[in-house]
N, C-alpha and C positions, 0 to 999 in steps of 0.2 A: 676947476677949483670952485666955480661957482654951483655946479651940481652938487657936489660935497658940500657947501657950503648950505645950501637949501634943506640939504637931508638932516645934516644937523641939527637946525633949527625946528625941523621937522620932530625930532626926535626929543630934542629941550622940552619943546612945546607937549608930546604927549606923557613924558616922564613928570612934567612939571605940574599937568593937571588931571594924573590917574593916580587916582589912590593907593597905595601902597601896602599892597594886602601883606599879612606875616604869614608863611608856610605853616601848613598844619603839621604839628609837631607828630612824628612818628609814633609816640607813647606818651603816656601823660600817667604821673604813677600815683596819682591823686585828686580828689576833686578839686582844693584849692589849686594845683598847678592846672587843672584845665579855666577855672575859672580866669585865671591870670592870664592864658592865650585868647578867653574869650574877650578879655577886656581890651587887649592889643588886637585884638580880631576889629571892635566896634571901634574903638579909636581910630582906625585905619578910614572909616567911612563906608567902607564897603563890606559889610554890609555898616549901618549906622548902627542900626538897633536888631537883639537879637531875643526870643524866649523860647526857652527849650524846658521839656517834660518829658519824663523817662518813670514806664509803670513796671512794675515788676508782682508774678503771683495776683491781681487784682487791685493791685494798689497803688499810687503815686511815690517813688521814692524820691524823684527832684526835679524841683519844681522852681526856675531861677531866669532872670533876666537883666541884660547886662547893654551898657550903651542907651539910644534915645530913641524914641518913638518918634518925634519931632524935634531935630535940630535946632531949625531956627527960632521955635518957641518953647524950647530950653525943658521939654516934656520927657522925661526918664522913660524907660521901656521896663516893663514891671510884667511878672505874671499872668498877669490880666489882658495885658496888651492885647489889642485884634488885628490879624494882619490879613491879606487876602490868600486864600490858600492857592488858589489860579488851579492848577492840574489835580492836587490832592482831592477837589470835587470830584472826581471820577470814581471813588471807592464810594461816597455815601450813593450814585447814580447808580453801581455794578449791584449794591446792598440792595436796594427799592426795585432792582430788577429782578431779584432773587424773591424779595416779598411778593410778588405779584406772580410769580409762578408758585409759591406756596398758597396762594389764594384760590391760584387754576385760572388766572386769567389770563397766561400765556405761558409758553414756553421756548426756553433756550433756541429750540431745534428749529421755533417756528421760522417760516421765510418773513422776512419785513414788510413784504404785501400783503400778510394776512393782517397785518392791524394798521398800515399807513398803503391802502391800495393807489394812491398818488406816487409811491415811492419810482420813480423810473432813473436808471441807471442805465450807462454801456458800456456791456461785459467786453472781455477779451476777444470770445465768439462764440459760437453758438451752442455750444454746449457747455460754458459752464454754468456752475451750479450757481443757483441762486443765493443772495446776503442772507445771513439767518441771522439770528438775536447772539446767539454763541459768538458766531464773526466779528462783532460790534465790537464784542465784549473782551474779546481776546486781540482786538487789532489785526485779523486776519481776514477782513472783507476784500482788501485791496481800492477800497476808499482814498482818494488822495487827502494828505493833511495840508488845509486853508491855511496855510506860515507861510507869506509872514500877513498874508491881507487881513486875518483873524484880530492881529494887533489894532487895525482900525473900526474893527466891530463893537465900537463902543457908541456908551451914553454918562451924561453928566446929572441926570436929574435919577431919583432913586423910583422910576415907573419901571417894572419889570415885564420886555416882550413876552408875548406869547412864543413859547419855546417851536409850537408846530409852523407858525407863520416863518420864525426865527429861519427853521430850515427850509420850509419852501422858498424862503429868499434867496438864499443863498445855493441850494440844492442845483440849481441849473447850471451854475459855474465851477461849481465840483462833482459833476457827475460821471466821470470816465473812470472806470476801474480799470486800478492799474495790474493787476496780476488774479490768477485764478483765485475765487472767495476758499478759504482755508489750506492751501500751499505753502504760505510764508507768512511773518509779521511785521506787520510795519505800523509803525505806533501814527495815528493821525485823532485828534479832536473833533473831525467830522462823524466818526464812528459813535462817542456821546454825545454830540447832538443828536444824530436820530436815536437813540436810546432814548434821549429826552421827551421826543414825539413820541418814541413808542409807549413810555412812559403815561404821559398823556392820554393816549387813546386807549390803553388798557386799564386807565383808572377812573377817567373822567373829571381827574381834576387837574390844574396845572401841575407841571412838574414842581414846581415850587412849593406849590401847597404841599403835594406829597411826600418830600421829602421834610417838612419841616413837620407834620403831622407824624409822621411813620416812623421816621428816625430821629430827627432834632428833640423836638419834644417828649418822647419816651425816655430819652438819655439824659433828660436838662441840660441838653445842651443849650442856655440862655444865651448863651454869649456867640452865638454864630446864627450866620442868619446869609441873605443873598441880600439884603441893604442893610445899612446901619441903621439899627433900630437906637433909643433914645439913652438906653442902657449901653448898647454895644460906643456910641460914640462919645462918652465920658473916657474910654482907654483906646480908641481911635489912633493905630500910629500912620503917618503918613510914607507912601512911597517915595524913593529915591533912586536917582540915575546918576554914574558918574558922568558927568561933564565930557570926557573924553569916553567913549564907548560903541561897540560895531550897534548899539540897537540907535546910538544920536544920530546918525545919519537917515533913517528911518521914521523920524517920527515927523519932519513937517509933509513926508510925501504922503501919510497912514494915518496922521493925527490934525487935530486943530492943537498947535502946540501952545496956542493963549488961554485955551479951555485947561490944557493938561500941567503945564509946568505951572506951578506956584511961585515960586520964585530959586534964584542960586544962591548956594554958599559955600566960597570956597571952590572945592572941587565937586561939589554935590548939585545937579537941580532936585528939588523938593516938588512933587506933584500934587496937586489936586486929588478929591477925590473921583475915582473913574469905576463904572462898573461894565463888563464886558456881557454884551448882549447873550453869547451862548454860555448859557447856564450851566447846562449841563456837564460841559467838558471844563468849565472853568469858573466857575460863579461864586464859591461861599467863601462868607469874609468871617473868622472866628480867632479862639484865643488859645494857647496851647490846652490849660487843663480840661476845654471842651474837648480838643482831639485826645486828651487822656480817655477820658469816657469812651471815644467812638473805638481806642485802641484797647481798653479792658472789657468792653462791651465783647468785640470780635475775639479778642482770647480766652474771652469767658464763655464760650462756644453758643454767641449771640446773647448772653443775659447781662443787665447789669443793675443791681439793685432788686431784682425780680421784676424788673421789664424786659421780657424775651422779643428784641427787635428781628431776630430771624435765629431759624431753626437751629439744630448742629449740623446737622445733615445737609443744608445750603452753605453752614460755613466750612463744612468739610470737602463742599466741590469748588467753592471758591480757592481755598487753600491749596488743594491738590490734585487739581486740574495740571497736568502735563503740558510744560511751556513750550512754545514755541517761538523759536529765538529770543528766549528769557521771556517773553511774555504769555503770564498765566491771565486766568479770567478776573479779568480789573486790575489786578497787583502785576509788576515787575517782579521776578523771582531771580536769586540770583543766591552767592552763599559767601561769606566773610570767617576767617579763622575756622574753617571746614564745618559750619554751622549755616544751615538753609534760613533766609529768610523773603519777607515780602516786603515791598515797596512802594510809595507814590512820590516822584517829586510832584513839585509845582515853579514856574517861574513864568514870568514878562516881565515888563516896565515895570520897577518900583518894587516888588516883591518876589520872594525865591522860598518856599518850603519844601521840607520832606517829612515823610513817615514812615518806617520801617517798621516790622513785626515779626521776632522770632517765636513760631509757633512754639517749637518744642520746647523751648526754655521760658517761655510767658512772659518774655521782656517786649517792649514797645518802645519806640524813641521819635518823638514829632521836634522838629525846630521849624520855627515859624521868623523870618526876616524883614525888616521894609529896605533891602537891598536886590538890587538885580542881580547879584551873582552870589553863589554859596558854593560850597566845595562839600555837598550833601555826603557823598560816600566814607571819605575820609571822618569826617566830622562824628558822623554816625557810626562807626566805627568804633571810634575814643571813645563816645560814651558809651558804647556796647561793652567794652573790657574795664569799665573803670569798677574800682571797691569803693559800693555806697554806704558799706559799715561806720 
């Protein structure tokens, strides 16, 4: 009886302090019904705020926001609200690699050691093929994924560390290759950390400088960066995490919770600003309309408003490389309702995001939230099916 009573108390506590998220409807017939669901979703607190943008045929056809960007401070979410993108950053990183190939600075099939002579890893056998840039982009290198340790690789000021030095710092701990490069795909942030160092070696710039100058600035993505600019701070979303969550027990062991957690409000912990040291895999912060610019350029063969950021041939390479275990170059590749799509999500303590493109129909969807959880696939499916007339 005592054990049953303890189990009951634990269950009651979990129910009391866990946000009760309404299930995603299987279908919605109209924009108003979708918006009614999103209002219920954000009212649940996980996520507390959400911005979404949909593009089609080179134009934004839907752009709206729901809930709050900062609950305790009573700041509503708007279409201009900026969120951590987390792993959606990998798409600009992949675009940068393709740009550098176009400039003759590297080739996708270069061995990593051609650009990073100090890159030392332990392969499964003496006959293992060397890791190439292509392996890194497609997550077929065999390098391990440094999670959950990566959650602790944070800082709270706006000084971005050099990415080559970040990789040199952490690579020795995660340098054992788990399978023969090219034989299978296993998602890992370390792949894109190495790509960031390759970008620095090939371009002669810091990773962040290269991305800003060659992708963000040409596309007019003025509300996206690796730090909060003054203009972005006006629209800043505060990250949140449910009080009861599988991340919560990890926080004290990996992070300075006094620096991370700003305050508690009901069932949510609201977070202070935090930056991840490994920017090539997870460092961008930005708005939904800026994500729309990136999606429109990609779907328009690399061009937005006359600015070419990537050739049609490079776009085709990223889009059409046959996937391995669902992993293409940069993108995850799947389909819904019989149509193929490219997608990259992002998630971690405080924020969850996704970006999905349908190359054949010219549709792009980006959903950005300041909650730790998001039913990305079901929500993106719904936004694809809606009639926006």
